[in-house]
C-alpha positions in Angstrom: -26.1 34.0 -11.3 -25.5 30.3 -10.7 -24.5 28.7 -7.5 -21.0 27.4 -7.2 -20.8 23.6 -7.1 -20.3 22.1 -3.6 -16.8 21.2 -2.7 -16.4 17.4 -2.6 -15.5 15.3 0.4 -12.2 13.3 -0.1 -11.0 10.0 1.2 -7.3 9.1 1.4 -6.5 5.4 1.7 -9.2 2.8 2.6 -10.5 3.5 6.1 -12.4 0.6 7.6 -16.1 1.2 7.0 -17.0 0.5 10.6 -14.5 3.0 12.0 -15.0 6.1 9.8 -18.0 7.5 8.0 -17.3 8.4 4.3 -20.0 10.2 2.4 -21.3 8.6 -0.7 -19.6 10.0 -3.8 -16.4 11.0 -2.0 -13.3 11.6 -4.2 -10.7 8.9 -3.9 -7.2 10.3 -3.3 -5.1 7.2 -2.7 -1.8 7.0 -4.5 -2.4 3.3 -4.7 -5.6 3.4 -6.7 -4.7 3.8 -10.4 -6.5 6.7 -11.9 -7.4 8.4 -8.6 -6.8 12.0 -7.9 -3.5 13.1 -6.5 -3.8 14.8 -3.1 -0.7 16.9 -4.0 -2.5 18.4 -6.9 -5.5 19.8 -5.0 -5.4 23.5 -4.3 -5.9 25.0 -0.9 -9.6 25.0 0.1 -10.6 22.4 -2.5 -12.3 20.0 -0.2 -15.3 20.4 2.1 -14.2 17.4 4.3 -11.6 14.6 4.3 -11.3 11.2 5.8 -7.8 9.8 6.0 -6.3 6.4 6.8 -2.9 7.6 7.7 0.1 5.6 6.4 2.5 4.1 8.8 5.8 5.7 7.8 6.6 8.9 9.6 7.7 11.0 6.7 4.9 9.7 4.4 2.3 10.2 7.1 3.2 13.8 8.0 3.4 14.6 4.3 -0.2 13.2 3.7 -1.5 14.9 6.8 -0.1 18.3 5.8 -1.4 18.0 2.3 -4.8 17.0 3.8 -5.0 20.1 6.0 -3.9 22.3 3.1 -6.6 20.9 0.8 -9.4 21.6 3.2 -11.4 24.8 3.3 -11.1 26.7 6.7 -13.2 25.0 9.3 -13.8 21.9 7.2 -13.9 18.6 9.1 -11.0 16.2 9.0 -11.1 12.6 10.4 -7.8 10.7 10.6 -7.3 7.2 11.9 -4.5 4.6 12.0 -3.7 1.5 13.9 -2.1 2.3 17.3 1.1 0.5 16.5 1.4 1.9 13.0 1.4 5.7 13.6 -1.9 6.0 15.4 -0.3 6.9 18.7 1.4 9.9 17.0 -1.6 11.4 15.2 -2.6 13.8 17.9 0.9 15.3 18.3 1.4 15.6 14.6 -2.0 17.3 13.9 -1.5 19.6 16.9 1.7 20.7 15.3 -0.3 21.9 12.4 -2.5 24.0 14.7 -5.4 21.6 14.8 -7.7 21.3 17.9 -8.4 17.6 18.5 -11.0 15.1 19.6 -9.3 11.7 20.0 -10.9 8.3 20.6 -9.8 4.7 20.3 -11.6 1.7 18.8 -10.5 -1.7 17.5 -6.8 -1.1 18.0 -7.1 2.2 16.1 -6.7 5.8 17.2 -9.3 8.1 15.6 -8.8 11.8 15.6 -11.5 14.2 14.6 -10.6 17.8 14.0 -11.1 20.7 11.6 -8.8 22.8 9.4 -7.6 25.8 11.4 -7.8 29.3 9.9 -4.0 29.6 10.0 -2.4 26.2 10.0 1.3 26.0 10.9 4.2 23.8 9.7 2.6 22.5 6.5 5.3 23.5 4.1 8.1 21.8 6.1 6.1 18.5 6.4 5.2 18.5 2.7 8.8 19.1 1.7 10.1 16.3 4.0 7.8 13.7 2.3 8.2 14.9 -1.3 10.0 13.2 -4.2 13.8 13.7 -4.1 17.0 12.4 -5.5 18.5 9.9 -3.0 22.2 10.3 -3.0 23.1 6.8 -1.9 21.1 5.3 -4.7 21.6 8.0 -7.3 17.9 7.6 -8.1 14.7 9.6 -7.6 12.3 8.3 -4.9 9.8 9.3 -2.3 8.9 8.2 1.2 6.0 5.7 1.0 7.4 3.8 -2.0 8.5 0.3 -1.2 12.2 0.4 0.0 12.3 4.0 -0.9 15.8 4.8 0.2 17.7 1.5 -0.2 17.9 -1.5 -2.5 16.0 -4.3 -0.6 17.9 -7.6 -0.2 15.4 -9.6 -2.3 15.9 -7.3 -5.3 19.7 -7.3 -4.8 19.7 -11.1 -4.8 17.6 -11.3 -7.9 19.9 -8.9 -9.7 22.9 -11.0 -8.7 21.2 -14.2 -10.0 19.7 -13.0 -13.3 21.4 -14.1 -16.5 21.3 -11.7 -19.4 17.8 -11.6 -20.7 16.5 -11.1 -24.2 13.3 -10.2 -26.1 10.2 -8.5 -24.7 9.6 -8.5 -21.0 7.8 -7.0 -18.0 8.7 -5.9 -14.5 5.6 -6.3 -12.4 5.6 -4.1 -9.3 8.5 -2.2 -10.7 8.9 0.3 -7.8 11.7 2.8 -8.5 13.0 0.9 -11.5 16.1 -0.7 -9.8 15.4 -4.1 -11.2 14.5 -2.7 -14.6 17.8 -0.9 -14.9 19.6 -4.2 -14.3 17.5 -6.0 -16.9 18.1 -3.3 -19.5 21.9 -3.8 -19.2 21.4 -6.6 -21.7 21.4 -5.2 -25.3 19.3 -8.2 -26.3 16.3 -6.9 -24.4 14.0 -5.3 -27.0 11.2 -4.0 -24.8 10.4 -3.8 -21.1 6.9 -2.9 -19.6 7.1 -1.5 -16.1 3.9 -1.8 -14.1 3.2 -0.5 -10.6 0.0 0.5 -8.7 1.8 3.2 -6.8 1.6 6.5 -8.6 4.8 7.8 -6.8 6.8 4.8 -7.9 5.6 5.2 -11.5 6.7 8.8 -11.4 10.1 7.9 -10.0 10.6 5.0 -12.5 9.9 7.4 -15.4 12.8 9.5 -14.2 15.1 6.7 -13.3 14.7 4.5 -16.3 15.1 6.7 -19.4 15.3 4.2 -22.1 13.4 4.0 -25.5 12.8 0.3 -24.9 10.7 1.1 -21.8 7.0 1.8 -21.2 5.8 2.6 -17.7 2.2 2.2 -16.6 0.3 3.1 -13.4 -1.8 0.0 -13.1 -2.6 -2.9 -10.8 -0.4 -5.7 -12.2 -3.1 -8.2 -11.5 -5.5 -6.6 -14.0 -6.0 -8.3 -17.3 -5.0 -5.3 -19.3 -2.0 -4.3 -17.2 0.7 -6.4 -19.0 1.4 -7.1 -22.7 0.9 -10.6 -24.0 3.2 -13.2 -25.3 6.3 -11.9 -23.5 9.6 -13.6 -23.5 10.3 -13.0 -19.8 8.9 -11.5 -16.6 10.8 -10.3 -13.5 9.3 -9.4 -10.2 9.6 -8.9 -6.5 5.9 -9.1 -5.7 4.2 -7.5 -2.7 2.9 -9.6 0.1 1.3 -6.9 2.3 -2.1 -5.2 1.9 -3.0 -2.4 4.3 -0.1 -3.5 6.5 -1.3 -7.1 6.9 0.4 -10.1 5.2 -1.6 -11.3 2.2 0.0 -14.2 0.4 -2.7 -14.1 -2.3 -1.1 -11.0 -3.7 2.1 -12.8 -4.8 0.1 -15.7 -6.0 -2.0 -13.4 -8.2 1.2 -11.8 -9.6 2.5 -15.3 -10.5 -0.7 -16.2 -12.3 -0.6 -12.9 -14.2 3.0 -13.5 -15.2 2.1 -17.0 -16.5 -0.8 -15.5 -18.5 1.4 -12.9 -20.1 4.2 -15.2 -21.1 4.5 -17.0 -24.4 5.1 -20.8 -24.3 8.7 -21.3 -23.3 8.8 -17.8 -21.7 10.4 -17.5 -18.2 9.5 -15.9 -14.9 12.3 -14.8 -12.5 10.8 -14.3 -9.0 12.3 -13.2 -5.7 10.4 -13.7 -2.5 10.9 -14.1 1.3 11.8 -17.7 2.1 8.7 -18.2 4.3 6.2 -17.4 1.5 4.8 -20.6 0.0 4.7 -19.8 -3.7 6.0 -23.1 -5.0 2.6 -24.7 -5.3 1.3 -21.9 -7.4 4.4 -21.8 -9.5 4.1 -25.6 -10.2 0.4 -25.2 -11.0 0.8 -22.6 -13.8 4.4 -23.3 -15.1 5.8 -26.4 -16.8 9.2 -26.2 -15.0 10.2 -24.5 -11.8 13.8 -24.3 -10.7 15.2 -22.8 -7.5 18.2 -20.6 -8.4 19.4 -19.0 -5.2 18.7 -18.5 -1.5 20.4 -16.1 0.9 19.6 -13.4 3.5 16.1 -14.7 4.0 15.1 -14.6 0.3 14.8 -17.2 -2.5 15.0 -17.0 -6.3 13.0 -19.2 -8.7 13.1 -19.5 -12.4 9.8 -20.8 -13.9 9.4 -21.8 -17.5 6.0 -21.8 -19.1 
């Protein structure tokens, strides 16, 4: 007889190292790490322990917490933390609703809750269903809480769609989200191929359902990676992210701009939408031959950049 392999410890998100202990070799479960394991796919009792950086959105957070409790074996330890102003103040109440007994502390503007999976948790199915993928009637598209602008078309994307001319040739949509922008681009019959790239597994799954077109490929990758985007493209469109872990990080959008420039052929064009306060013009001018403002409204700006 052989011993059963020990159940792994999991980690969801990227908890600050000085606030939560994560055992070496823990399984990464974040939907924002391409190639990582999906928490939704773990069967009950799969994990011997779990550390969670809880997401800020209520539906997404409750969904992740319920999945976390379900994935643990009875009595297995669960550590959950979040900034106080981004869901941390609600952790105790939400976990108590699942039948967990709690030990709560505070440190560095975070709430930290240590608990264990109860023998008979309650309310898991309802919370999992509330945060699951669904068809959003107002959009007519599949989505899921936690995806960027999951239940509406954000104003920046809407302005870019209004501004775009008919495009042609091979292109890419970096940070494609649900596929709203891609659907507008594909309205042009002259588009021969469109690569959709996003680092959110949930967005990729939604885009595959929302953009059913033989000209399209969809990849779960970080758009900044060298192998994420095809080369010698005719155009790139994007509404790049500018938050990382809830904090503004302008380097994200700048990296997207550089990746777009590297992927385009000489003469190829980038169409970019961004909040008006983001200083992307210097980076655009550094890597593109010609940069032209095309629109500005509702706190957003559109640039066309030619390589």
